[in-house]
C-alpha positions as CSV (number, residue, x, y, z in Angstrom):
1,M,-109.4,30.7,35.7
2,G,-106.0,31.6,34.3
3,R,-103.2,33.5,36.1
4,R,-99.7,34.5,35.6
5,L,-96.9,32.5,36.9
6,R,-96.0,33.7,40.3
7,V,-92.3,34.0,41.4
8,F,-91.3,34.9,44.9
9,V,-88.3,37.2,45.1
10,S,-86.3,36.5,48.4
11,S,-83.3,38.4,49.7
12,T,-82.2,41.0,52.3
13,M,-83.9,44.3,51.5
14,K,-81.8,47.2,52.4
15,D,-78.5,46.2,50.5
16,M,-80.2,44.6,47.5
17,R,-82.8,47.1,46.4
18,N,-81.3,47.6,43.0
19,E,-80.9,43.9,42.3
20,R,-84.5,43.3,43.4
21,A,-85.7,46.1,41.3
22,A,-84.0,44.7,38.2
23,V,-85.3,41.1,38.8
24,V,-88.9,42.5,39.2
25,E,-88.6,44.4,36.0
26,R,-87.3,41.3,34.1
27,L,-90.0,39.1,35.5
28,S,-92.6,41.6,34.4
29,S,-91.4,41.7,31.0
30,F,-92.0,38.1,30.6
31,N,-95.5,38.5,31.8
32,I,-94.6,36.7,35.2
33,E,-95.9,38.1,38.4
34,P,-93.1,39.1,40.8
35,V,-94.1,38.5,44.5
36,N,-92.1,41.0,46.3
37,A,-92.5,42.8,49.6
38,E,-92.1,46.2,47.9
39,G,-95.3,45.6,46.0
40,W,-97.5,44.5,48.9
41,T,-100.2,46.8,50.2
42,P,-100.4,46.7,54.0
43,N,-103.4,44.6,55.1
44,G,-103.0,44.4,58.8
45,S,-101.2,41.1,58.8
46,K,-98.1,40.6,60.9
47,S,-94.9,40.2,58.8
48,W,-94.6,36.3,58.8
49,D,-98.4,35.9,58.6
50,R,-98.1,37.7,55.4
51,I,-94.9,36.2,54.0
52,E,-96.0,32.6,54.6
53,P,-99.0,32.4,52.4
54,E,-97.2,34.5,49.7
55,I,-94.5,31.9,49.4
56,E,-97.0,29.0,49.4
57,S,-99.0,30.8,46.5
58,S,-95.8,31.1,44.4
59,D,-94.8,28.7,41.7
60,I,-91.2,29.4,41.8
61,F,-88.7,30.8,44.4
62,V,-85.9,33.1,43.5
63,L,-83.3,33.4,46.1
64,I,-80.7,36.3,46.0
65,L,-77.8,36.2,48.5
66,G,-75.7,39.2,49.0
67,A,-72.9,40.3,51.5
68,S,-75.4,40.4,54.4
69,Y,-77.0,37.6,56.2
70,G,-79.9,39.8,57.3
71,W,-82.1,40.6,60.2
72,I,-83.0,37.8,62.7
73,P,-86.3,38.2,64.4
74,D,-85.9,38.2,68.2
75,E,-89.6,37.9,69.0
76,G,-92.8,36.6,67.3
77,P,-93.2,33.8,64.8
78,K,-90.2,31.8,64.1
79,A,-87.9,33.8,66.4
80,S,-86.9,30.7,68.3
81,L,-85.2,29.3,65.2
82,G,-82.6,32.1,65.3
83,I,-82.2,32.6,61.6
84,S,-82.7,35.4,59.4
85,V,-86.0,36.3,57.5
86,T,-84.4,35.5,54.1
87,H,-83.2,32.0,55.5
88,L,-86.7,31.5,57.0
89,E,-88.3,32.2,53.5
90,F,-85.9,29.7,51.8
91,T,-86.5,27.0,54.4
92,H,-90.2,27.4,54.0
93,A,-90.0,27.3,50.2
94,Q,-88.0,23.9,50.7
95,Q,-90.6,22.5,52.9
96,Q,-93.4,23.4,50.3
97,R,-91.3,21.6,47.6
98,I,-91.3,25.0,45.5
99,P,-88.5,25.0,42.9
100,V,-85.8,27.2,44.2
101,I,-83.4,29.1,41.8
102,P,-80.4,30.6,43.9
103,F,-78.1,33.5,42.9
104,L,-75.0,34.6,44.9
105,K,-73.5,37.9,44.6
106,R,-69.8,37.5,44.1
107,L,-68.0,38.8,47.2
108,E,-65.0,41.1,47.0
109,Y,-61.8,39.8,48.2
110,D,-61.9,42.3,51.2
111,T,-65.4,41.4,52.3
112,D,-65.7,40.9,55.9
113,R,-65.4,37.2,56.9
114,T,-65.1,37.5,60.8
115,S,-68.1,39.2,62.2
116,E,-71.1,37.2,63.3
117,D,-73.2,38.3,60.4
118,S,-70.6,37.3,57.9
119,I,-70.2,34.0,59.4
120,R,-73.9,33.3,59.4
121,R,-73.9,34.5,55.8
122,D,-71.3,32.0,54.6
123,A,-72.8,29.2,56.5
124,F,-76.1,29.9,54.8
125,R,-74.5,30.1,51.4
126,K,-72.9,26.8,52.0
127,E,-76.2,25.4,53.1
128,V,-77.8,26.5,49.8
129,Q,-75.1,25.0,47.7
130,N,-74.9,21.8,49.6
131,W,-78.5,21.0,50.8
132,N,-79.5,17.5,49.6
133,G,-76.7,17.5,47.1
134,G,-76.8,21.1,46.5
135,Y,-78.5,23.7,44.2
136,F,-77.0,24.7,41.0
137,T,-76.1,28.3,42.0
138,S,-75.1,31.2,39.6
139,E,-73.0,34.1,40.7
140,F,-73.4,37.6,39.5
141,E,-71.9,41.1,40.2
142,L,-74.2,43.7,38.9
143,A,-78.0,44.1,39.0
144,A,-78.3,44.1,35.3
145,D,-76.2,40.7,35.3
146,L,-78.4,39.3,37.8
147,A,-81.7,40.2,36.0
148,T,-80.2,38.6,32.8
149,K,-79.4,35.4,34.7
150,V,-82.8,35.3,36.4
151,G,-84.4,35.6,33.0
152,E,-82.4,32.8,31.5
153,A,-82.9,30.5,34.4
154,L,-86.7,30.9,34.3
155,V,-87.0,30.4,30.6
156,G,-84.9,27.3,31.2
157,L,-87.1,26.0,33.7
158,L,-90.2,26.7,31.6
159,T,-88.9,24.6,28.8
160,D,-87.6,21.8,30.9
161,E,-90.3,19.1,31.2
162,F,-88.9,17.7,34.5
163,Q,-89.0,21.1,36.1
164,K,-92.3,22.1,34.7
165,A,-93.8,19.0,36.2
166,K,-92.7,20.1,39.5
167,V,-94.6,23.6,39.0
168,R,-97.7,21.8,37.7
169,S,-97.9,19.4,40.5
170,R,-98.6,22.2,42.9
171,S,-100.6,24.4,40.4
172,V,-104.0,23.5,41.7
173,V,-103.1,24.5,45.3
174,T,-101.1,27.3,44.3
175,T,-104.0,28.8,42.3
176,K,-106.5,28.6,45.2
177,M,-104.0,30.2,47.5
178,A,-103.2,33.0,45.1
179,L,-107.0,33.7,44.6
180,A,-107.5,33.7,48.4
181,L,-104.7,36.3,48.7
182,D,-106.4,38.6,46.2
183,T,-108.7,40.0,48.8
184,E,-107.5,43.7,48.8
185,P,-110.3,46.1,47.9
186,A,-110.1,47.0,44.2
187,A,-110.3,50.6,43.2
188,P,-113.8,51.7,42.5
189,H,-114.8,50.4,39.1
190,R,-116.0,53.0,36.6
191,P,-117.5,51.1,33.7
192,P,-116.4,52.4,30.2
193,I,-118.9,54.5,28.2
194,L,-119.5,52.6,25.1
195,P,-120.7,54.5,22.0
196,I,-124.2,53.7,20.6
197,D,-122.8,52.9,17.1
198,L,-120.4,50.2,18.7
199,I,-123.3,48.8,20.6
200,D,-125.6,48.6,17.6
201,A,-122.9,47.1,15.2
202,V,-122.3,44.2,17.7
203,R,-126.2,43.8,18.2
204,H,-126.8,43.6,14.4
205,N,-123.8,41.3,13.7
206,R,-121.8,44.0,11.8
207,A,-118.8,44.0,14.1
208,I,-115.6,41.9,14.0
209,L,-113.3,41.5,17.0
210,F,-109.7,41.8,16.2
211,A,-107.8,40.4,19.1
212,G,-104.0,40.8,19.9
213,S,-101.6,39.4,22.4
214,G,-102.8,41.5,25.4
215,I,-105.8,39.3,25.7
216,S,-103.7,36.2,26.0
217,L,-101.1,37.9,28.4
218,A,-104.1,38.5,30.8
219,A,-104.7,34.8,30.9
220,G,-101.1,34.2,31.9
221,L,-99.2,33.2,28.8
222,P,-95.5,34.1,28.5
223,S,-94.7,37.4,26.6
224,A,-93.0,37.6,23.2
225,S,-89.9,38.6,25.2
226,A,-89.9,35.4,27.1
227,F,-90.2,33.5,23.7
228,A,-87.3,35.5,22.4
229,E,-85.1,34.7,25.5
230,S,-85.9,31.0,25.0
231,F,-84.8,31.2,21.4
232,I,-81.7,33.0,22.2
233,Q,-80.5,30.4,24.7
234,S,-81.1,27.7,22.2
235,I,-79.0,29.5,19.6
236,R,-76.2,30.1,22.2
237,R,-75.8,26.3,22.7
238,S,-74.3,26.1,19.3
239,T,-73.1,29.7,18.8
240,P,-72.0,31.1,22.3
241,G,-71.3,34.5,21.0
242,Y,-74.8,35.0,19.6
243,S,-76.2,38.4,20.8
244,A,-79.7,39.8,20.6
245,N,-82.1,41.9,22.6
246,P,-85.0,39.7,23.8
247,T,-87.8,42.1,23.2
248,G,-91.1,41.4,21.5
249,A,-90.1,43.5,18.6
250,A,-87.1,41.3,17.8
251,F,-89.1,38.1,18.1
252,A,-89.4,37.4,14.3
253,G,-85.7,38.0,13.7
254,I,-84.6,35.8,16.5
255,A,-87.0,33.1,15.3
256,T,-85.5,33.3,11.9
257,D,-81.9,32.8,13.5
258,L,-83.1,29.8,15.5
259,E,-84.6,28.1,12.4
260,A,-81.4,28.7,10.6
261,S,-79.3,27.2,13.2
262,H,-81.5,24.4,14.6
263,G,-84.0,23.7,11.9
264,R,-87.8,24.2,11.4
265,N,-89.0,21.4,13.6
266,Y,-86.9,22.7,16.7
267,L,-88.2,26.2,16.3
268,L,-91.8,24.9,16.3
269,D,-91.2,22.7,19.3
270,S,-89.7,25.6,21.2
271,V,-92.9,27.5,20.6
272,V,-95.2,24.8,21.7
273,R,-93.2,23.9,24.9
274,L,-93.3,27.5,26.1
275,I,-97.0,28.0,25.3
276,D,-97.7,24.9,27.6
277,S,-97.3,27.0,30.7
278,P,-97.2,24.7,33.9
279,Q,-99.4,26.9,36.1
280,G,-102.5,26.2,34.0
281,I,-103.9,28.6,31.3
282,E,-107.6,29.3,31.1
283,P,-109.7,31.7,29.0
284,T,-110.3,35.0,30.5
285,I,-113.7,36.7,31.1
286,A,-113.0,38.6,27.8
287,H,-112.5,35.4,25.8
288,K,-115.6,33.8,27.2
289,I,-117.9,36.8,26.4
290,A,-116.2,37.4,23.1
291,V,-117.2,34.1,21.6
292,S,-120.8,34.7,22.6
293,L,-121.0,38.3,21.2
294,F,-118.9,38.1,18.0
295,S,-119.6,35.7,15.2
296,K,-116.0,36.5,13.7
297,I,-113.0,36.8,15.7
298,I,-109.6,37.6,14.1
299,T,-106.5,37.1,16.1
300,T,-102.7,37.0,15.7
301,N,-102.4,34.9,18.7
302,Y,-101.0,31.3,18.5
303,D,-102.8,30.0,21.7
304,T,-106.1,28.1,21.8
305,L,-107.9,30.2,24.3
306,F,-110.8,31.4,22.0
307,E,-111.3,27.8,21.0
308,S,-111.5,26.7,24.6
309,A,-113.8,29.6,25.5
310,A,-116.1,28.5,22.7
311,V,-116.2,24.9,24.1
312,N,-116.8,26.3,27.5
313,Q,-119.7,28.5,26.4
314,G,-121.3,25.9,24.1
315,V,-120.6,28.0,21.1
316,S,-119.7,26.3,17.8
317,M,-117.1,28.1,15.7
318,Q,-115.0,27.1,12.7
319,V,-111.2,27.5,13.4
320,L,-109.1,28.8,10.3
321,A,-105.4,28.7,10.9
322,N,-104.1,28.0,7.4
323,E,-104.8,29.3,3.8
324,L,-108.4,29.6,3.0
325,S,-109.9,26.9,0.7
326,G,-113.4,28.2,0.5
327,E,-115.5,30.8,2.2
328,I,-115.0,32.2,5.7
329,A,-117.7,30.4,7.9
330,Q,-120.5,32.5,9.5
331,R,-119.1,31.8,12.8
332,S,-115.2,31.7,12.8
333,I,-112.1,32.1,14.6
334,I,-109.5,33.3,12.1
335,K,-105.9,32.7,13.4
336,L,-103.8,34.9,11.0
337,H,-100.4,33.7,12.3
338,G,-101.6,30.0,12.7
339,S,-102.2,27.9,15.8
340,Y,-99.9,26.1,18.2
341,D,-102.0,23.0,18.1
342,S,-101.2,22.8,14.4
343,P,-97.5,23.8,14.4
344,E,-97.2,23.5,10.6
345,S,-99.5,26.5,10.4
346,L,-97.5,29.0,12.5
347,L,-96.0,32.0,11.0
348,L,-92.9,32.8,13.0
349,T,-89.9,34.0,10.9
350,E,-89.4,37.4,9.4
351,R,-90.1,36.1,5.9
352,E,-93.2,34.3,6.9
353,V,-94.6,37.4,8.7
354,F,-93.6,39.8,6.0
355,M,-94.9,37.7,3.1
356,F,-98.1,36.6,4.8
357,D,-100.2,38.4,2.0
358,R,-98.5,36.1,-0.5
359,S,-98.3,32.7,1.2
360,R,-102.1,33.0,2.3
361,S,-103.4,35.3,-0.4
362,R,-106.9,34.1,-0.4
363,L,-107.0,34.4,3.4
364,W,-105.5,37.8,3.2
365,D,-107.9,39.2,0.6
366,S,-110.9,37.6,2.5
367,V,-109.9,39.1,5.8
368,K,-109.5,42.5,4.1
369,S,-113.1,42.2,2.8
370,E,-114.5,41.3,6.1
371,L,-112.8,44.2,7.9
372,S,-113.7,46.7,5.3
373,R,-117.4,45.8,5.4
374,N,-117.6,45.6,9.2
375,M,-116.8,47.7,12.3
376,V,-113.5,46.5,13.7
377,I,-113.0,46.3,17.4
378,V,-109.5,46.0,18.2
379,V,-108.7,44.5,21.7
380,G,-105.3,43.6,23.2
381,A,-103.2,44.6,20.2
382,S,-100.2,47.0,20.1
383,L,-100.5,47.1,16.2
384,H,-96.7,47.0,16.0
385,D,-96.8,43.8,13.9
386,P,-95.7,44.5,10.4
387,S,-98.2,42.2,8.7
388,I,-101.0,43.8,10.7
389,I,-99.9,47.3,9.9
390,R,-99.7,46.4,6.2
391,L,-103.2,44.7,6.5
392,F,-104.9,47.8,8.0
393,S,-102.9,50.2,5.8
394,E,-104.1,48.3,2.6
395,I,-107.7,48.7,3.8
396,G,-107.1,52.3,4.6
397,Q,-110.1,54.7,4.8
398,L,-112.5,51.7,4.4
399,L,-111.4,50.5,7.8
400,G,-113.3,51.9,10.8
401,G,-114.0,51.1,14.5
402,Y,-112.6,51.2,17.9
403,F,-109.4,50.6,19.7
404,I,-109.7,49.2,23.1
405,A,-106.7,49.4,25.5
406,P,-106.1,49.8,29.3
407,K,-103.5,52.6,28.7
408,L,-103.6,55.2,25.9
409,W,-100.7,57.6,25.1
410,D,-101.0,61.0,23.8
411,S,-99.8,59.7,20.4
412,T,-102.3,56.9,20.2
413,P,-105.2,58.8,18.5
414,E,-103.0,60.2,15.8
415,R,-101.4,56.9,15.2
416,L,-104.8,55.2,14.7
417,R,-106.2,58.2,12.6
418,P,-105.4,56.7,9.2
419,W,-107.2,53.7,10.0
420,N,-110.4,55.4,11.4
421,L,-110.1,53.8,14.8
422,K,-111.4,55.7,17.8
423,C,-110.0,55.1,21.2
424,I,-111.6,53.7,24.4
425,E,-109.4,53.4,27.5
426,T,-110.3,50.4,29.6
427,E,-109.3,46.7,30.3
428,A,-110.5,43.9,28.0
429,D,-112.6,42.3,30.6
430,S,-114.3,45.5,31.7
431,F,-115.0,46.2,28.0
432,M,-116.6,42.9,27.4
433,I,-118.5,42.9,30.5
434,E,-120.1,46.3,29.7
435,L,-120.8,45.5,26.3
436,S,-122.7,42.3,27.2
437,K,-124.7,44.5,29.7
438,C,-125.5,46.9,27.0
439,L,-126.9,44.2,24.7
440,V,-129.2,42.7,27.3
């Protein structure tokens, strides 16, 4: 099954709290799983017994070195080596051949250089930079600066085929270990209560699934922010002063700038390379159940997870990723913004997204007709996409159905009111599992 990329965050703890928090936040914004001690639930294991498998189950190792060498265990596992816990973690990552990305905090001119801790610190820094020819290290001053550099380094690694091959070579073992570690008791599962009209609509084939990015993020694909960061880095190679905020909302604008500076083919290749995530991406439970329950699935996602799920479940579905040339087939996966396996179909730039109703007018009109005649079940969509807002707004009061999301805000019901969408607060997998039970 698919999973998010796992990145182990290694540093001394007490003096690097702000830096660690900033890095964890940046990793999460890219839909990368931070493996950090602050996020671990006590499970009775001794310190190294917990740390070791967490490292081995990680795809990438981020090392952050500050002004302190760190605590040296005086008893227990590895105490005989006489090195700090951070040093132990780094050494173990090396032994496991995990790609290491090191960052060194710039030391002030008056930083202590004579104490035993500082001498060990400087020796460790030298080892990191010189080991087997040395790592390419990056210096930072502030936590925000570090978070930016970590984001840039990770996106660079994920778009470099040589580095991706290193991660991919360990992916089978890493996935097994990550699943083995996921043994903490889950919170009591409370199945969502599904309305009768929703169940009946699906049972009688009068419901359409509208799937957004959330359902793909659950499978481990990079977020729109990760794509935006990758685009920014490419633009800066020719325009060093280029500045943009790598958020999902800015995706289309940054894509437009990348196309203008590097050309259409470069933009398409950038998207394809980043979707090809090295840890292995597989359809989620929601994908697999959806292709069995819904004859028509409309999605804004570029990936091929629904197609893979259909093959996996032995379900035949037509894939539509370009302008409509005939009728929409009875069983269809309709990819409004194109598909990464057909790069020419992708809608990426501002103009393409905003002008979708004109460039693919027959598809636009047919989708409007389908949505207005059936119950719409929206899963994993934030509904911030301009083309989707316009699509739903044009249908207006003829639209109706349910909005499924793991977290609902106080403003959500009012925001959805013009589209007659009612809210159900639950995860996509939980929703699909419960729906399938209700249909038995």
